[in-house]
N, C-alpha and C positions, 0 to 999 in steps of 0.2 A: 504494498499500501504506500502511495506516494502524498502527500501535501502539495497543496501548487498556492504559494502567494499571491496576493495583488495588491500592489499599491493603487490606494485612489487619494486620488488630488482631492483638499480641501473645497468647500463650496461645488462638487459637482452633484449634491444633491441624488435625490430615490432614483432617479430616469439613469443618470450616470451611474450610479452603481448596479442598475441592474444591465447595462449594457456591457460595463467593465466585467461582469461574470458571466454574462451568455456567450463575451467574446474569449472570455481564459477556459471555458468549459469545453474538451475534448466532445464533438459531435452531437454540437447543440447546432440546432438549423437557425437561420438566418432567413424570415421570410419577405417576399416577392415588397420591392417596390412597387406599387401598384402605381404612385401617379407618373412613373418610367413607361408605362404598361405599352406595348407598341401595336396601334389599330389594326383591326381586322371588319372588315364589312362582309357578311354569309346575308344572300336575300333568299328568303322562300318565297315558291312562286307554285300556284299548282301546275303543275306537281314534280318540282326540281328544286335543286338548292345550286346558289350561283355564288362562288364557284363549288362544284362539285366534292375537287381535292382540295386539301387543307393540308398546308405544310407548319410544321411549329419546332421552334428549338427545344430542347432541354433548358430546365432552369430560367428558363425566360419567359417574364409575365406579357399577358393579352391584352388585351381590351376586346372583345370580339364583338360587335355592334350586331344583332341578328333582327332583322325587318321581315317581316310577312307582310309581302305585297297582293300574295293572293285575298282569294275572295274565300278562304275553307281556313279554318284552325289548322296549323301545323307545327310538328313537334320536332327540336334539336336534338336527336337522340346518340348521344356517345358515351353512353353509360361505363364502358371501359374505360374512356378517356380518362372519365370524371373520377374515376377510382385512382386511377394515377397520377392524380394532380393536384396541387395547390390550389382553392380557389378563395379567391375574396370576395367574395356575395354566395354564398351558398344558398342563401334564402330565395334566388332568379331558378334555383332547380325545381323541379317538383319532391311531394315526400318522400320518394323512395331513391331521391338525386342520380334519375337518370337521364334527364332531361329536362326542358325548356321549351314550354308550351306558350304558343304564339296564337292571338287571336288576330283576326284579318284585321291590316292596318297598324298592327301593334306591333313596338320595337321594344328591343331589351338588351342591357350590357353583361355580357358576359366576364367577370375577371376568373383567367385562367392561367394558370405556369405550370407546365408537364413537367415530371420529375422521371418519366420514364420514357426511353426509345422504346418506338415502335410502331405495328401499323394497327389502327383501330376503325371501327367500322362507325360509319355516318344513317341515319337512318330516320325516314317519319314514319314511325310503327302504324300510323292510321291508311298511310300512302305510298309504302314500299312494295308494294306491290303492283302499282304502278308506273314503277322506276325512280321514286326519289329517296335515292340510297347514293352514298356518297362515301368517302373514305381519307383518313386523317394519319399523316404520316407525320412522327415524334423524330425527329434526328440529336 
């Protein structure tokens, strides 16, 4: 067992102390800086995603702006990706955290930072039979 000494300057306050401890502890994850999130827009329309092939980078935060320009309700379902990502606003997802529901004319932003490389499915569960599918690659 070892101990680590952390020197803290006077006047740092509680936030400085928390930051110093977080930086000094091995394995501590630092959250995404959502203010620096890269913008990306995905439009849903009867019956497609535009674009339908999305690419993200591991540990890069994104602001995915979802727009439903169609006449029907659509879902942006990427359940497996969401399990492998840090979400800045998980409340935008449905109860089981598998999709974002968009009513006709509705727009929502999803703050997403993928944490694992791979290929993920994208689909609208109500319209995948009509070809409303896509894919997401995280490198």
